[in-house]
Structure formats: C-alpha cells, structure tokens
C-alpha positions as CSV (number, residue, x, y, z in Angstrom):
1,M,87.2,94.7,103.3
2,F,83.5,94.8,103.7
3,R,81.3,94.3,100.8
4,S,77.9,96.2,101.1
5,K,75.9,95.6,103.9
6,A,76.1,97.8,107.2
7,L,78.1,97.3,110.1
8,S,79.9,93.9,111.9
9,V,76.8,93.9,114.0
10,L,75.5,91.1,111.9
11,L,78.2,89.0,113.3
12,A,76.8,89.2,116.9
13,G,75.0,85.6,116.4
14,L,78.1,83.7,115.7
15,V,77.8,80.8,117.7
16,V,80.7,79.1,120.0
17,L,83.0,76.6,118.1
18,G,83.8,73.5,119.9
19,S,81.5,71.1,119.4
20,A,81.9,67.4,117.7
21,P,82.0,66.7,114.1
22,A,79.0,66.2,113.0
23,F,78.3,64.1,109.7
24,A,75.0,62.6,110.2
25,Q,72.6,65.5,111.1
26,S,69.0,67.1,110.0
27,E,68.7,69.6,107.0
28,R,67.9,72.4,109.5
29,A,71.2,71.8,111.3
30,R,73.0,71.6,107.9
31,E,71.6,75.2,107.3
32,A,73.1,76.4,110.7
33,E,76.2,75.0,110.2
34,R,76.5,76.6,106.6
35,R,75.6,79.6,108.0
36,Q,78.2,79.7,110.7
37,Q,80.8,79.0,108.4
38,A,79.7,81.7,105.8
39,Q,80.3,83.7,109.4
40,I,83.3,82.6,110.2
41,L,84.6,82.7,106.5
42,E,83.8,86.1,106.1
43,S,85.2,87.6,109.8
44,A,88.2,85.4,108.6
45,G,88.7,87.8,105.3
46,G,86.3,85.9,103.0
47,A,86.8,83.0,100.1
48,Y,89.7,83.9,98.0
49,D,88.3,84.4,94.4
50,G,91.1,82.6,92.2
51,P,91.8,79.1,90.5
52,Q,93.4,78.6,93.7
53,G,90.9,78.0,95.5
54,A,89.9,74.7,92.9
55,Y,93.1,73.6,93.2
56,V,93.3,73.4,96.7
57,A,90.2,71.4,97.2
58,R,91.0,69.1,95.0
59,V,94.5,67.9,96.8
60,G,92.2,68.1,99.7
61,E,89.5,65.8,98.8
62,R,92.4,63.5,97.9
63,V,94.0,63.6,101.2
64,A,90.1,63.3,103.2
65,A,90.0,60.1,101.2
66,A,93.0,58.9,102.7
67,A,91.4,60.4,105.8
68,G,88.5,58.3,105.6
69,L,86.3,61.5,104.8
70,P,85.8,61.3,101.2
71,G,83.1,64.1,99.8
72,R,82.3,65.3,103.7
73,C,84.9,68.6,103.8
74,T,85.2,71.6,102.5
75,F,88.5,73.5,101.9
76,T,88.3,76.8,100.9
77,V,91.1,79.2,100.6
78,V,90.9,82.8,102.4
79,N,91.4,85.5,101.2
80,S,94.0,87.0,104.2
81,E,97.8,88.0,104.0
82,T,97.9,86.0,107.3
83,V,100.2,83.0,107.2
84,N,97.6,80.2,108.6
85,A,95.4,77.2,108.1
86,F,92.8,76.2,110.7
87,T,89.5,74.0,111.0
88,A,86.1,75.3,112.4
89,P,83.8,72.5,113.8
90,P,81.4,71.1,113.7
91,G,81.9,69.7,110.7
92,C,85.0,69.5,108.6
93,Y,85.5,72.7,107.3
94,I,89.5,73.3,106.6
95,Y,90.5,77.2,105.6
96,V,94.2,78.1,104.2
97,T,95.1,81.7,103.8
98,R,96.3,82.5,100.5
99,G,99.5,84.3,102.9
100,L,100.0,80.3,103.8
101,L,99.8,79.3,100.0
102,A,103.0,82.0,99.0
103,I,105.2,80.4,100.8
104,M,104.7,76.8,99.9
105,N,106.6,75.5,97.0
106,S,105.0,72.3,96.2
107,E,101.9,70.1,96.2
108,A,103.1,67.5,99.0
109,E,103.6,70.4,101.7
110,L,100.3,71.1,100.6
111,A,98.6,68.2,101.5
112,G,100.7,68.3,105.0
113,V,98.9,71.2,105.9
114,L,95.8,69.6,104.9
115,G,96.4,66.2,106.6
116,H,97.8,68.1,109.5
117,E,94.2,70.1,109.8
118,L,92.3,66.8,109.1
119,G,94.1,65.1,111.9
120,H,92.4,67.9,114.3
121,V,89.1,67.1,112.4
122,T,89.1,63.1,113.0
123,A,90.6,63.1,116.7
124,N,88.2,65.6,117.6
125,H,90.6,68.3,119.3
126,A,88.5,71.0,118.9
127,G,85.7,69.3,120.8
128,K,88.3,68.8,123.6
129,Q,89.2,72.4,124.3
130,R,87.3,74.7,126.4
131,N,88.0,78.3,124.9
132,A,86.7,77.9,121.2
133,E,85.3,81.1,120.9
134,V,84.4,83.2,118.2
135,G,83.9,87.1,118.5
136,A,82.6,89.4,116.6
137,G,83.7,93.3,116.0
138,L,83.1,97.1,117.2
139,A,79.5,96.4,116.6
140,A,78.8,93.4,119.0
141,M,80.9,95.5,121.8
142,I,78.6,98.4,121.5
143,V,75.3,96.3,121.3
144,G,76.7,94.2,124.2
145,A,78.0,97.0,126.4
146,V,75.0,99.6,125.7
147,A,72.0,97.2,125.2
148,K,72.9,94.8,127.4
149,S,72.1,92.0,124.9
150,D,72.9,88.5,126.6
151,Q,74.2,87.1,123.4
152,A,76.3,90.1,122.5
153,G,77.4,90.5,126.0
154,R,79.0,87.2,125.9
155,L,81.2,87.9,123.2
156,V,82.4,91.4,124.8
157,G,86.0,90.7,125.5
158,Q,86.6,87.8,123.6
159,V,87.2,88.8,120.3
160,A,90.1,87.2,118.8
161,K,91.3,85.7,115.8
162,L,90.1,83.0,114.0
163,G,92.0,79.7,114.0
164,T,93.9,80.5,117.3
165,L,92.4,77.3,118.9
166,S,95.5,76.6,121.6
167,Y,96.3,72.7,120.9
168,S,97.9,70.6,123.8
169,R,101.3,69.0,123.0
170,N,100.1,65.7,122.5
171,Q,96.9,67.2,120.3
172,E,99.6,68.2,118.1
173,Y,101.8,65.8,117.9
174,E,98.9,63.8,117.5
175,A,97.5,65.1,114.5
176,D,101.0,65.4,113.0
177,S,101.5,61.6,113.0
178,L,97.6,61.4,111.6
179,G,98.9,63.7,108.5
180,L,101.5,61.8,107.8
181,R,99.2,58.9,107.8
182,Y,97.2,60.2,105.6
183,L,100.3,61.7,103.2
184,A,101.3,58.3,102.8
185,A,98.3,56.7,102.3
186,S,97.2,59.3,99.3
187,G,100.4,58.8,97.8
188,Y,102.3,62.1,98.9
189,A,106.0,62.4,99.8
190,T,105.7,62.4,103.7
191,Q,108.3,65.1,103.8
192,G,106.0,67.6,103.0
193,L,104.9,68.2,106.3
194,T,108.6,68.5,107.5
195,R,109.0,71.0,104.3
196,V,106.2,73.1,105.7
197,L,107.4,73.2,109.2
198,E,110.4,74.5,107.7
199,G,109.2,76.7,105.7
200,L,106.9,78.8,108.6
201,Q,110.5,79.0,110.7
202,R,112.2,80.5,107.6
203,E,109.4,83.2,107.2
204,D,109.5,83.6,110.8
205,Q,112.8,84.2,110.9
206,Y,112.2,86.5,107.7
207,S,110.1,88.6,109.7
208,A,112.1,88.9,113.2
209,R,114.8,90.5,110.8
210,G,112.3,93.3,109.8
211,G,111.4,91.7,106.5
212,A,108.1,93.1,104.8
213,A,105.9,91.0,106.7
214,P,102.0,91.1,107.2
215,T,100.2,92.8,110.5
216,D,101.1,89.8,112.1
217,A,105.0,89.2,112.0
218,V,104.7,85.6,113.4
219,P,103.0,83.4,111.4
220,V,99.6,82.2,113.2
221,W,99.9,78.9,112.5
222,A,103.3,78.7,113.6
223,R,101.8,80.2,117.3
224,T,98.9,77.8,117.4
225,H,100.6,75.3,116.0
226,P,104.3,75.5,118.0
227,L,107.1,75.0,115.9
228,T,109.5,73.4,118.4
229,T,113.0,71.8,117.3
230,D,111.7,68.8,119.3
231,R,108.5,68.7,117.3
232,I,110.1,69.2,113.5
233,R,112.6,66.4,114.6
234,R,109.6,64.1,115.7
235,V,107.9,65.1,112.5
236,A,111.2,64.3,110.4
237,Q,111.8,60.7,112.1
238,Q,108.2,59.5,111.3
239,A,108.3,60.9,107.8
240,G,110.8,58.8,106.9
241,R,109.1,55.6,108.5
242,Q,106.0,56.0,106.8
243,V,105.9,53.9,103.6
244,T,103.9,55.2,100.5
245,F,103.4,53.0,97.5
246,G,105.1,53.9,94.2
247,D,106.4,57.3,93.2
248,P,105.6,59.2,96.2
249,V,104.3,62.4,94.8
250,T,105.9,65.8,95.3
251,G,104.5,68.1,93.2
252,V,106.8,71.2,92.6
253,A,105.9,72.5,89.0
254,P,101.9,71.9,89.3
255,Y,102.2,73.7,92.8
256,L,104.2,76.6,91.9
257,T,102.0,76.9,88.1
258,A,98.8,76.8,90.5
259,M,100.3,79.6,92.2
260,D,100.8,82.0,89.4
261,G,98.9,85.0,89.6
262,L,98.2,84.4,93.4
263,T,97.5,87.8,95.3
264,Y,100.3,88.9,97.4
265,G,100.3,91.4,101.0
266,P,96.8,93.0,100.8
267,D,94.0,92.4,98.7
268,L,93.4,95.8,97.3
269,D,90.1,94.8,96.2
270,Q,89.6,94.8,99.9
271,G,91.5,98.2,100.3
272,V,94.5,98.2,102.3
273,I,96.3,100.1,105.5
274,V,99.5,102.4,104.9
275,G,100.8,103.5,108.4
276,Q,97.8,105.6,109.9
277,S,96.1,105.5,106.2
278,F,93.5,103.4,105.0
279,I,92.9,103.5,100.9
280,H,90.7,101.5,98.8
281,P,91.2,102.2,95.1
282,S,88.3,100.2,93.9
283,L,85.4,102.5,96.0
284,R,88.1,105.4,95.6
285,V,88.1,106.5,99.0
286,A,90.7,107.0,102.0
287,F,91.0,108.2,105.3
288,E,93.5,108.7,108.2
289,A,93.6,107.6,111.7
290,P,94.5,109.2,114.7
291,E,98.0,109.2,115.9
292,G,98.0,106.2,118.1
293,F,95.4,104.3,117.1
294,R,95.1,100.9,115.4
295,L,93.6,99.9,111.9
296,V,92.1,96.6,111.5
297,N,90.8,95.8,108.0
298,G,87.8,93.2,108.1
299,Q,85.5,92.0,105.7
300,R,82.6,94.3,106.0
301,A,84.2,97.1,107.9
302,V,87.4,98.7,109.2
303,R,88.1,99.1,112.7
304,I,90.1,101.9,114.2
305,E,91.0,100.9,118.0
306,G,92.3,103.1,120.2
307,A,92.9,103.1,124.3
308,G,90.8,103.8,126.6
309,G,87.7,102.6,125.3
310,L,88.2,104.5,122.4
311,R,86.7,103.0,119.1
312,A,85.3,103.7,115.4
313,E,84.1,101.6,112.7
314,F,83.8,102.5,109.1
315,S,81.7,101.1,106.2
316,M,79.4,101.1,103.5
317,A,75.9,101.7,103.6
318,T,72.6,101.4,101.5
319,L,71.2,105.3,101.2
320,D,67.5,105.0,100.4
321,G,66.5,108.2,102.1
322,E,68.5,111.2,103.7
323,L,71.8,111.0,105.1
324,E,70.5,111.9,108.5
325,D,68.3,109.0,108.5
326,R,70.9,107.1,107.5
327,A,73.3,108.4,110.6
328,S,70.1,107.6,112.5
329,R,69.6,104.0,111.9
330,T,73.1,103.5,112.5
331,L,73.2,104.4,115.6
332,R,69.5,102.8,116.1
333,E,70.8,99.6,114.8
334,I,73.5,99.5,117.9
335,I,71.4,101.1,120.8
336,G,68.6,99.1,120.3
337,Q,65.8,99.5,123.0
338,A,68.8,101.2,125.6
339,Q,67.6,104.6,126.7
340,V,69.9,107.5,124.7
341,Q,70.2,111.3,124.3
342,W,70.2,112.2,121.4
343,G,72.2,115.3,120.2
344,Q,71.7,117.7,116.8
345,P,72.5,116.4,114.2
346,T,75.1,118.7,111.7
347,S,74.6,118.9,107.9
348,T,78.1,120.0,106.2
349,R,80.6,119.2,103.5
350,I,83.7,117.4,104.2
351,N,86.3,117.3,101.4
352,G,83.7,118.0,98.9
353,L,81.1,115.1,100.2
354,D,77.7,116.0,101.5
355,A,77.9,115.1,105.5
356,V,75.6,114.8,108.4
357,I,77.0,114.0,111.7
358,L,74.8,112.7,114.5
359,P,76.1,112.8,118.3
360,S,74.2,110.9,120.8
361,R,75.2,110.0,124.6
362,A,74.0,106.4,126.3
363,R,75.3,104.4,129.4
364,S,77.8,101.5,129.2
365,Q,78.1,99.6,132.6
366,G,76.3,102.5,134.2
367,N,79.1,104.6,132.7
368,P,78.3,107.8,130.0
369,V,79.8,106.7,126.6
370,D,79.4,109.3,123.1
371,L,77.8,107.3,120.3
372,V,78.3,109.1,117.1
373,A,77.5,108.5,113.3
374,V,78.8,110.2,110.9
375,A,77.3,109.4,107.0
376,Y,78.7,110.6,104.2
377,G,77.0,110.5,100.1
378,A,78.9,108.0,98.1
379,G,76.2,108.3,95.3
380,G,74.5,105.6,93.6
381,G,72.2,104.8,96.3
382,R,75.0,104.3,98.9
383,A,77.1,106.1,101.7
384,Y,80.2,106.1,103.4
385,Q,79.8,105.8,107.5
386,F,81.8,105.6,110.7
387,V,80.3,105.0,113.7
388,S,82.3,105.9,117.0
389,M,82.4,104.6,120.7
390,A,84.5,107.3,123.7
391,P,84.1,107.9,127.3
392,A,81.7,110.5,127.3
393,G,83.7,113.9,127.1
394,R,86.4,112.1,124.8
395,G,84.5,111.9,121.6
396,R,86.1,114.7,120.1
397,V,89.5,112.5,119.8
398,F,87.5,111.2,116.4
399,D,86.9,114.6,114.8
400,T,90.0,114.2,112.8
401,L,89.1,111.3,111.7
402,Y,85.9,112.3,110.2
403,G,87.6,115.1,108.6
404,S,89.7,113.2,106.7
405,L,87.7,111.0,104.6
406,R,88.0,112.0,100.9
407,R,87.4,110.5,97.4
408,L,90.7,109.0,95.3
409,S,91.3,110.8,92.2
410,E,91.2,108.4,89.1
411,R,94.7,108.8,88.8
412,E,95.2,108.1,92.7
413,A,93.6,104.7,92.4
414,A,95.2,103.8,89.1
415,L,98.4,103.9,90.3
416,L,97.7,101.5,93.0
417,S,97.7,98.1,91.2
418,G,98.6,95.1,94.1
419,Q,101.1,92.5,94.4
420,K,100.9,88.9,92.9
421,I,103.5,86.3,92.4
422,E,104.8,85.4,89.2
423,L,106.9,82.7,88.4
424,L,110.0,83.0,86.4
425,T,112.2,80.0,84.9
426,V,116.0,80.1,85.5
427,R,118.0,80.6,82.5
428,G,121.8,79.8,82.1
429,G,123.7,82.6,84.0
430,D,120.4,83.8,86.5
431,T,121.9,83.7,90.1
432,I,119.0,84.3,92.9
433,E,120.8,88.4,93.3
434,K,119.8,88.8,90.0
435,L,116.5,87.5,89.8
436,A,115.7,88.7,93.4
437,Q,115.9,92.2,91.4
438,R,113.1,91.4,89.7
439,M,111.0,91.4,93.0
440,S,109.1,94.9,93.6
441,V,109.4,95.0,97.3
442,R,112.2,96.9,99.6
443,E,113.7,94.1,101.0
444,K,114.6,92.1,97.6
445,L,117.1,89.2,98.6
446,P,115.8,88.2,101.9
447,L,112.2,87.6,100.5
448,F,113.3,85.9,97.6
449,L,115.1,83.7,99.3
450,M,112.1,83.1,102.1
451,L,109.3,82.3,99.6
452,N,111.5,79.9,97.4
453,A,112.8,77.9,100.3
454,L,116.5,79.2,98.7
455,D,120.4,79.4,101.1
456,P,122.2,82.7,100.1
457,G,124.5,82.0,97.3
458,Q,122.9,78.7,96.3
459,P,123.1,77.8,92.5
460,L,119.9,77.6,90.5
461,E,119.5,74.8,87.7
462,P,118.3,76.5,84.2
463,G,114.8,75.9,83.6
464,R,114.1,75.6,87.5
465,K,110.7,77.9,88.1
466,V,111.0,80.6,90.9
467,K,108.5,82.8,92.5
468,V,108.9,86.6,91.9
469,I,106.9,89.2,93.6
470,T,105.6,92.4,91.1
471,G,103.1,95.1,91.1
472,D,102.7,97.9,93.6
473,P,104.7,97.6,96.6
474,R,101.5,98.8,98.8
C-alpha cells in the first residue's frame, strides 16, 4: 500500500503515454521522464525490494544488448501479485510483476518475456497506439469533478490499469518474432517464450477452475497479449527455426534459486485485503468496507469503490497540528479553489483513537456532493485518514466505514506473516501429491501443478527443485 504521503492527488500530474522511444534527449527531458516513470511504478505497486530485481536486470541487459539497446533500458520488478509485464514509454522501461515471476520456471522464460517487451519497444508499438493513457485515483477524480482542473479533468473516467495497451494482432506477432530473434542472439533457448505462453494458459485455467488466484483472475499479460492457439503455435514453429550458437541456455536451476524467498500473493508490508476488510500488520491497523463496496489497494492509498458515485480513500498523513487541521487540509487539497459549504467538525473517539469528522458540500458538474474527511491520531506525528465523496444526502453510507477503523494488537499483527516461495529438493519416494501437501494454501495440488508446470501423476526425478508456497495463507 501507500508509504507516507497524503492521498493520490499527487498522481494527478501523470502524463499521457505513447510517444516514440527517445534515447537522445536533454537532461531536463530525462528528469521529466524519470519522474513520470517513478509515478507509473508507484501506481503499479512500487518496486519489489528483493534480490530478484538485480537478477531480472541482469537477464534483461543481456537480451537488450542483443536488441541493439545496450545500457539503454531499465528493468524493474513490480511489487504486485498480478501476473503481468509491460513497457512504459517514452524510452525503454520494462516492468515485470513478481506475480509473473512466480509462475515461470527458467531463465529462458524470463528472457522470453523481456525479449517480447523489448520487441514492442524497438518496433515503437506504444507510439502507434491512440489510447495509451494513464489514470490517477480517487483524489484526481475529485479534483477533476469539483475543482474542474483541466489537467485532472482529462483523467476523469480514464482510470485504468497500467500495462493494458491494446496491441493489434500483427503487433503481437511482430513482438513475438523480434523477441525470438533477441533470445537466439543472446544465447537463450527460444522455447522459453513458448513455455511462458503455455504457463500463462495454465495460470488462466487454474484461475478459471476457482483456484486461489489474485484479484484479477485472468492474467493481465494474457489479456493484453492474447494467448490464441494460433499465436502459440506460430511462436513454437518460429522458435524451432531460430538458430542459437553454442548450447542454448535454459537456466532452470539459476532461475529457481533466484526465486527462492520471493513474496507470493499480497505483500503484507503493503497491507492485505481479506473479503471486505483491509489489514495492515506493519501499521497495525484494520478497517472494514460496507457490503457491496470494492477495495483496491494502491501504493499510496486504499480505494473503497461503490456504485452511484460513492467513493472513499484511506491513507496515512503527517500530523503536525490538531486533527481538525489535518482534516481541513485534506479537503482543501481536494477541493482547491472551488466553492464549498463547510460543516461543523465533530471531535470523538473511535475504537480508542482520537478522531475528527469534518463534513463539507461542494458541486460536481452542477450536482451537489458530500465530501467528508476523517482524521485519526496514529501517534508519532502521523494520522490515519479517510476521505469520501457521495451524492448529496447519501454520505451516511460511510458511517460504518469510519467506525470500523481500529488498531491491531501485537498478537494479531504477529500472526500475519505473509506467503513466500520456498524451494524443495525432490527426494526418493517423493510424489507430486506428497510435496503438494507442504503448501500453505487451500487448493494445494492444483496450485503446486501450475507453479511447477507439472501434469497430474507426473513422476519427479530425485534432485529436482520444485516451488512450494509457505507462510500465512492471507
């Protein structure tokens, strides 16, 4: 989830993607590009803090050199359980989620993903798309709707996942062909790309059967890079025709070793959504959304989304004065110079926390809306806060949300340890069914098969490394 700054309003300045790769540029342009990429990365989940980042960058640089872009690309592991990889122009920025890393089983597969994305970069596919826009969150929508900011207004109604550029079939084919060429030129087994596509199909099938999948059941990479049977067959045929000098690198053992300890599923350091509840063991706080609302955990804030224009957001903020000042400042950041009717602030205690509830009313596209900020004392110069927006007269739906915020006890927080990938070495007599029982998930066997690209009943050779998921299933 968020780090420490208040609200995703700071993301309202995100610029539109889609310009051509630009490697020769002024320092001013490079700095603007770096800022844009930092915002994109933050919106996607932030960088994953683990040794896997250096490993992905090393493999990526090897493939980038084969693509004619040595030292020009940035490769980043995104701290997201979503199965995805994407590029973010301008320049050469390639992102791979830890969710995608979890389902691959060799370095050649990783190189296949990176080669494909490099193919999109070198062919300038993003620059040829018309709808490569990035949205912000609730705060940007409120700014656009209430303050009528031109910049934020352009973002209203365009909130979308990163990495969802809709490439044409021919562009996908071209990226596949280029990726296979880069794989061969960098010494990797070209079958790596084929196996990635097959792995994504397995993940899709696992999710369709009701497995313990992340929020987005169908892998984002599968949706934005469609896995048609013709496409997979075409890649397999082309891979067989590519010539790799020397012994092609598959890199099963190095890859699995690098993935040992990778966080799987939600990162508890960012908080976790369980049903209608949001739980953050590091901050030792939890709350519950009303029935019918959807929780979305972002880098800076947690969005609570309902039907009919009902929106709320939870975040942390600095507290260098009174709680009433914090609540007022939050609303002013959202409303800007728009006219507003301020309500009477209410000081109270909620589940042992000092709190201030500050209501207000403004207008959005000619219609009155209720905006409410609730600030809670968190200690240490910090505050928890909600901000909500609802059509006038409907804001009371959030009362239970405000009243649900509570501190977790040390015992509750300690019980939440999160899940990780752990490597096991197959020993004589081990079977798939036996090793699957080591998984700390409900659907043990299906997930074990999917993660390790295995078929039911397949014999395991002693000495082979396999992935299991350990830790708290939440």
